[in-house]
C-alpha positions in Angstrom: 0.0 0.0 0.0 2.9 2.4 0.7 4.3 2.1 -2.9 0.8 2.7 -4.3 0.3 5.8 -2.1 3.7 7.2 -3.1 2.9 6.7 -6.8 -0.3 8.7 -6.4 1.7 11.6 -4.9 4.0 12.0 -7.9 1.5 11.4 -10.7 -0.7 14.4 -11.2 -3.6 15.1 -13.7 -2.7 18.5 -15.0 -5.4 21.1 -14.7 -4.4 23.3 -17.6 -6.9 26.0 -16.8 -5.7 26.2 -13.2 -2.1 26.5 -14.2 -2.6 30.1 -15.3 -5.1 31.0 -12.6 -3.2 33.7 -10.8 -4.1 37.4 -10.1 -0.9 38.6 -11.6 -1.2 36.5 -14.8 -2.4 38.3 -17.9 -3.3 35.0 -19.6 -6.2 32.7 -19.3 -7.1 29.2 -20.6 -10.8 28.7 -21.4 -12.8 25.6 -22.4 -12.5 21.9 -21.4 -11.3 19.7 -24.2 -10.8 22.1 -27.2 -9.3 25.0 -25.3 -8.5 28.6 -26.1 -5.7 30.6 -24.7 -6.4 34.3 -24.1 -3.4 36.7 -23.7 -3.7 40.3 -22.7 -0.8 42.2 -24.3 0.5 45.5 -22.9 1.7 48.3 -25.2 4.5 47.1 -27.5 4.3 43.6 -26.1 4.8 40.8 -28.6 4.2 37.0 -28.7 5.3 34.2 -31.1 2.6 32.0 -32.6 2.5 29.0 -34.8 0.7 29.9 -38.1 -3.0 29.0 -38.1 -3.6 29.2 -34.3 -5.1 32.7 -34.0 -8.8 32.7 -33.3 -9.5 36.4 -32.8 -7.8 39.6 -31.6 -8.4 43.2 -30.8 -7.9 45.8 -33.6 -4.8 47.2 -31.9 -2.8 44.0 -32.5 -0.8 43.7 -35.7 1.0 40.8 -37.2 4.2 40.1 -39.0 5.9 37.0 -40.5 9.5 35.9 -39.9 11.5 32.8 -40.4 13.8 33.4 -37.4 16.9 32.9 -39.5 17.8 30.1 -42.0 18.8 27.6 -39.2 15.5 28.1 -37.4 13.5 27.9 -40.6 15.1 24.6 -41.7 14.9 23.1 -38.2 11.2 23.8 -38.0 10.4 22.7 -41.5 12.3 19.4 -41.7 12.8 18.3 -38.1 9.8 19.6 -36.0 6.8 19.0 -38.3 6.0 22.7 -37.9 5.7 25.6 -40.3 9.0 27.2 -41.2 7.5 30.6 -40.7 6.5 32.2 -37.4 3.8 34.8 -36.8 4.6 37.7 -34.4 1.5 39.3 -32.9 2.3 42.7 -31.4 0.2 45.3 -29.5 0.8 48.6 -31.3 -1.9 50.6 -29.6 -1.8 52.7 -26.4 -4.0 50.3 -24.4 -4.1 46.6 -23.4 -5.2 44.4 -26.2 -6.4 40.8 -26.2 -5.7 37.9 -28.5 -7.1 34.4 -28.4 -5.2 31.3 -29.7 -6.0 27.6 -30.0 -4.0 24.5 -31.2 -4.2 23.6 -34.8 -6.0 20.3 -33.9 -8.6 19.5 -31.2 -6.6 19.7 -28.1 -5.9 21.2 -24.7 -3.5 24.1 -24.2 -0.5 23.0 -22.1 1.4 25.9 -20.4 5.0 25.4 -19.5 7.1 28.0 -17.7 10.6 27.7 -19.2 12.1 29.7 -16.3 11.3 26.7 -14.1 13.1 24.2 -16.4 16.5 25.9 -17.1 15.0 27.8 -20.1 14.9 24.6 -22.3 12.3 22.0 -23.2 12.2 19.0 -25.5 8.8 18.2 -27.1 7.2 16.0 -29.7 6.8 17.1 -33.3 3.7 19.2 -34.1 3.0 20.1 -30.4 4.2 23.8 -30.4 1.5 26.5 -30.4 2.9 29.7 -29.0 5.4 31.4 -26.7 5.6 34.7 -24.8 9.3 35.1 -25.8 9.3 36.5 -29.4 13.0 35.6 -29.7 12.5 31.9 -28.8 15.0 29.7 -30.6 14.3 26.3 -32.1 17.0 23.6 -32.0 17.4 19.9 -32.4 19.5 17.3 -30.5 20.4 13.9 -31.8 18.4 11.1 -30.3 20.4 9.0 -27.8 22.5 12.0 -26.8 22.8 10.7 -23.3 23.2 7.0 -24.1 21.4 4.3 -26.1 22.8 5.2 -29.5 21.4 7.6 -32.0 20.5 4.9 -34.6 18.6 2.7 -32.2 16.8 5.5 -30.3 16.0 7.3 -33.6 14.6 4.1 -35.2 12.7 2.7 -32.2 12.2 5.6 -29.8 9.2 7.1 -31.5 10.5 10.6 -31.8 12.8 10.3 -34.9 16.6 10.6 -35.1 16.5 14.2 -33.8 14.7 15.6 -30.7 13.0 19.0 -30.9 14.0 21.6 -28.4 13.1 25.2 -27.6 15.3 27.7 -25.7 14.2 31.0 -24.3 12.4 32.5 -21.3 8.8 33.0 -20.2 5.9 30.7 -21.2 5.7 28.1 -23.9 2.2 26.7 -24.9 1.9 23.2 -26.4 -1.1 21.3 -27.8 -2.1 17.9 -26.4 -5.3 15.9 -26.3 -7.2 13.8 -23.8 -6.2 13.7 -20.1 -2.9 15.4 -19.5 -0.5 14.0 -16.9 2.6 15.6 -15.5 5.2 13.9 -13.4 8.4 14.9 -11.7 10.8 12.0 -11.9 13.3 11.4 -9.2 16.9 10.7 -10.2 17.1 7.2 -11.7 13.4 6.8 -11.8 12.0 5.4 -15.1 8.6 5.3 -16.6 7.5 3.4 -19.7 5.2 5.4 -22.0 3.4 4.7 -25.3 5.4 6.3 -28.0 2.6 8.6 -29.2 1.7 9.7 -25.7 5.0 11.5 -24.9 4.4 15.3 -25.2 7.4 17.0 -23.6 10.2 16.5 -21.1 13.1 18.4 -19.5 16.6 18.2 -20.9 17.7 16.5 -17.7 15.4 13.5 -18.5 17.0 10.6 -20.4 14.8 9.6 -23.4 15.2 6.0 -24.7 13.2 2.9 -25.7 12.6 -0.7 -24.7 11.1 -3.8 -26.5 7.3 -4.1 -26.0 7.7 -7.6 -24.7 7.5 -11.1 -26.2 6.6 -11.8 -29.8 3.0 -12.4 -28.9 2.9 -9.0 -27.1 4.5 -7.3 -30.1 2.0 -8.9 -32.5 -1.2 -8.8 -30.4 -0.6 -6.4 -27.5 -1.5 -3.2 -29.4 1.6 -1.2 -28.4 3.8 -2.0 -31.5 7.4 -3.1 -31.5 8.8 -0.8 -28.8 7.8 1.7 -26.1 9.5 4.9 -25.0 11.3 5.1 -21.6 11.9 8.3 -19.7 14.4 8.3 -16.8 14.7 11.1 -14.3 15.5 13.5 -12.8 13.1 15.9 -14.5 9.7 16.9 -15.5 7.6 15.1 -18.1 4.2 15.6 -19.8 2.0 12.8 -21.1 -1.2 12.8 -23.0 -3.9 10.0 -23.1 -5.3 10.6 -26.6 -2.6 11.7 -29.0 -4.1 13.2 -32.2 -1.8 11.1 -34.3 -3.5 7.9 -33.0 -7.0 9.4 -33.6 -6.0 10.3 -37.2 -4.6 6.8 -37.8 -7.7 5.2 -36.4 -9.9 7.3 -38.7 -7.7 6.5 -41.7 -8.0 2.8 -40.9 -11.7 3.0 -40.9 -12.3 1.4 -37.5 -12.1 2.5 -33.9 -11.9 -0.5 -31.6 -10.4 -3.6 -33.2 -8.8 -6.1 -30.9 -5.0 -5.9 -31.2 -4.8 -2.1 -31.5 -1.8 -1.2 -33.6 -0.9 -4.9 -34.2 0.5 -5.5 -37.7 -0.7 -9.1 -37.8 -3.7 -8.4 -40.1 -1.4 -6.6 -42.6 1.1 -9.4 -42.5 -1.6 -12.0 -42.9 -3.0 -10.1 -45.9 0.4 -10.0 -47.5 0.8 -13.8 -46.9 -2.5 -14.5 -48.6 -1.5 -12.2 -51.5 1.8 -14.0 -51.9 0.1 -17.4 -52.0 -2.4 -16.1 -54.6 0.4 -14.8 -56.8 2.4 -18.0 -56.5 -0.7 -20.2 -57.2 -1.9 -18.4 -60.2 1.7 -17.5 -61.4 2.8 -21.1 -61.3 -0.4 -22.2 -62.9 0.1 -19.8 -65.8 3.7 -21.0 -66.2 2.5 -24.6 -66.2 -0.2 -24.0 -68.8 2.3 -22.1 -71.0 4.8 -25.0 -70.8 2.1 -27.6 -71.4 0.8 -25.7 -74.5 4.4 -25.4 -75.8 5.0 -29.1 -75.3 1.8 -30.1 -77.2 2.5 -27.7 -80.0 6.0 -29.1 -80.5 5.2 -32.7 -79.7 6.6 -35.1 -82.3 3.9 -36.7 -84.4 
């Protein structure tokens, strides 16, 4: 019972709306599942936003497009599954103006204060929505930087061969769906997470992978070949319903098949196709040879 009680103390269901509920905060998260972030900008104050995330704003707020330099542009385009361009929204009026933002897919708004995490954060591709630091920089780190090997972690870790990182100050806002869990891992403490459910983690956290289990588990367990591992110390964010899984489920045309992400059905279909090709292919060859034999059979 003691171990169970300790586990409850370190695993927290994140209340994203409550995270910004402070009298001095000039930001507010509204809604339950498809949330909106409202930011009140002072005179000449500016924020950085992913294209397509603005819902509405006051007339005193103007926008501008930047690429953040060639390195940032290429990093965002080819490594982060984000637009290479960044939208700067700035209050150019003489009074406080309001802007509302939402993720580019049905999701909650996840606020992370970079000043509490050494000014750096690693996150999954496509999760970035906005930041209060207009000079926020986007970088990449090779997978397996702290052990495990770049090739293995890149191939089986679920986040690719490079890990996405932002550096700056202030708040960063991410998009994630379902129930949002946050956990502060102790030094050496490891959790195993479904690859698609990992949202973000501190740079002090070691990201790696492990085999899902036996062959029967890999084929029929619904978790695929490997699962991600996160080892502390540090802060991690996990989502229960990643949009990539929902998109794959819709594309597959079913929503609750036994076996989940099991590849058995696809392999079985390929096996039947191979048998069909061999059967009819060999049959056609046999008939051709037989016809040739009868045509050239000595009288």
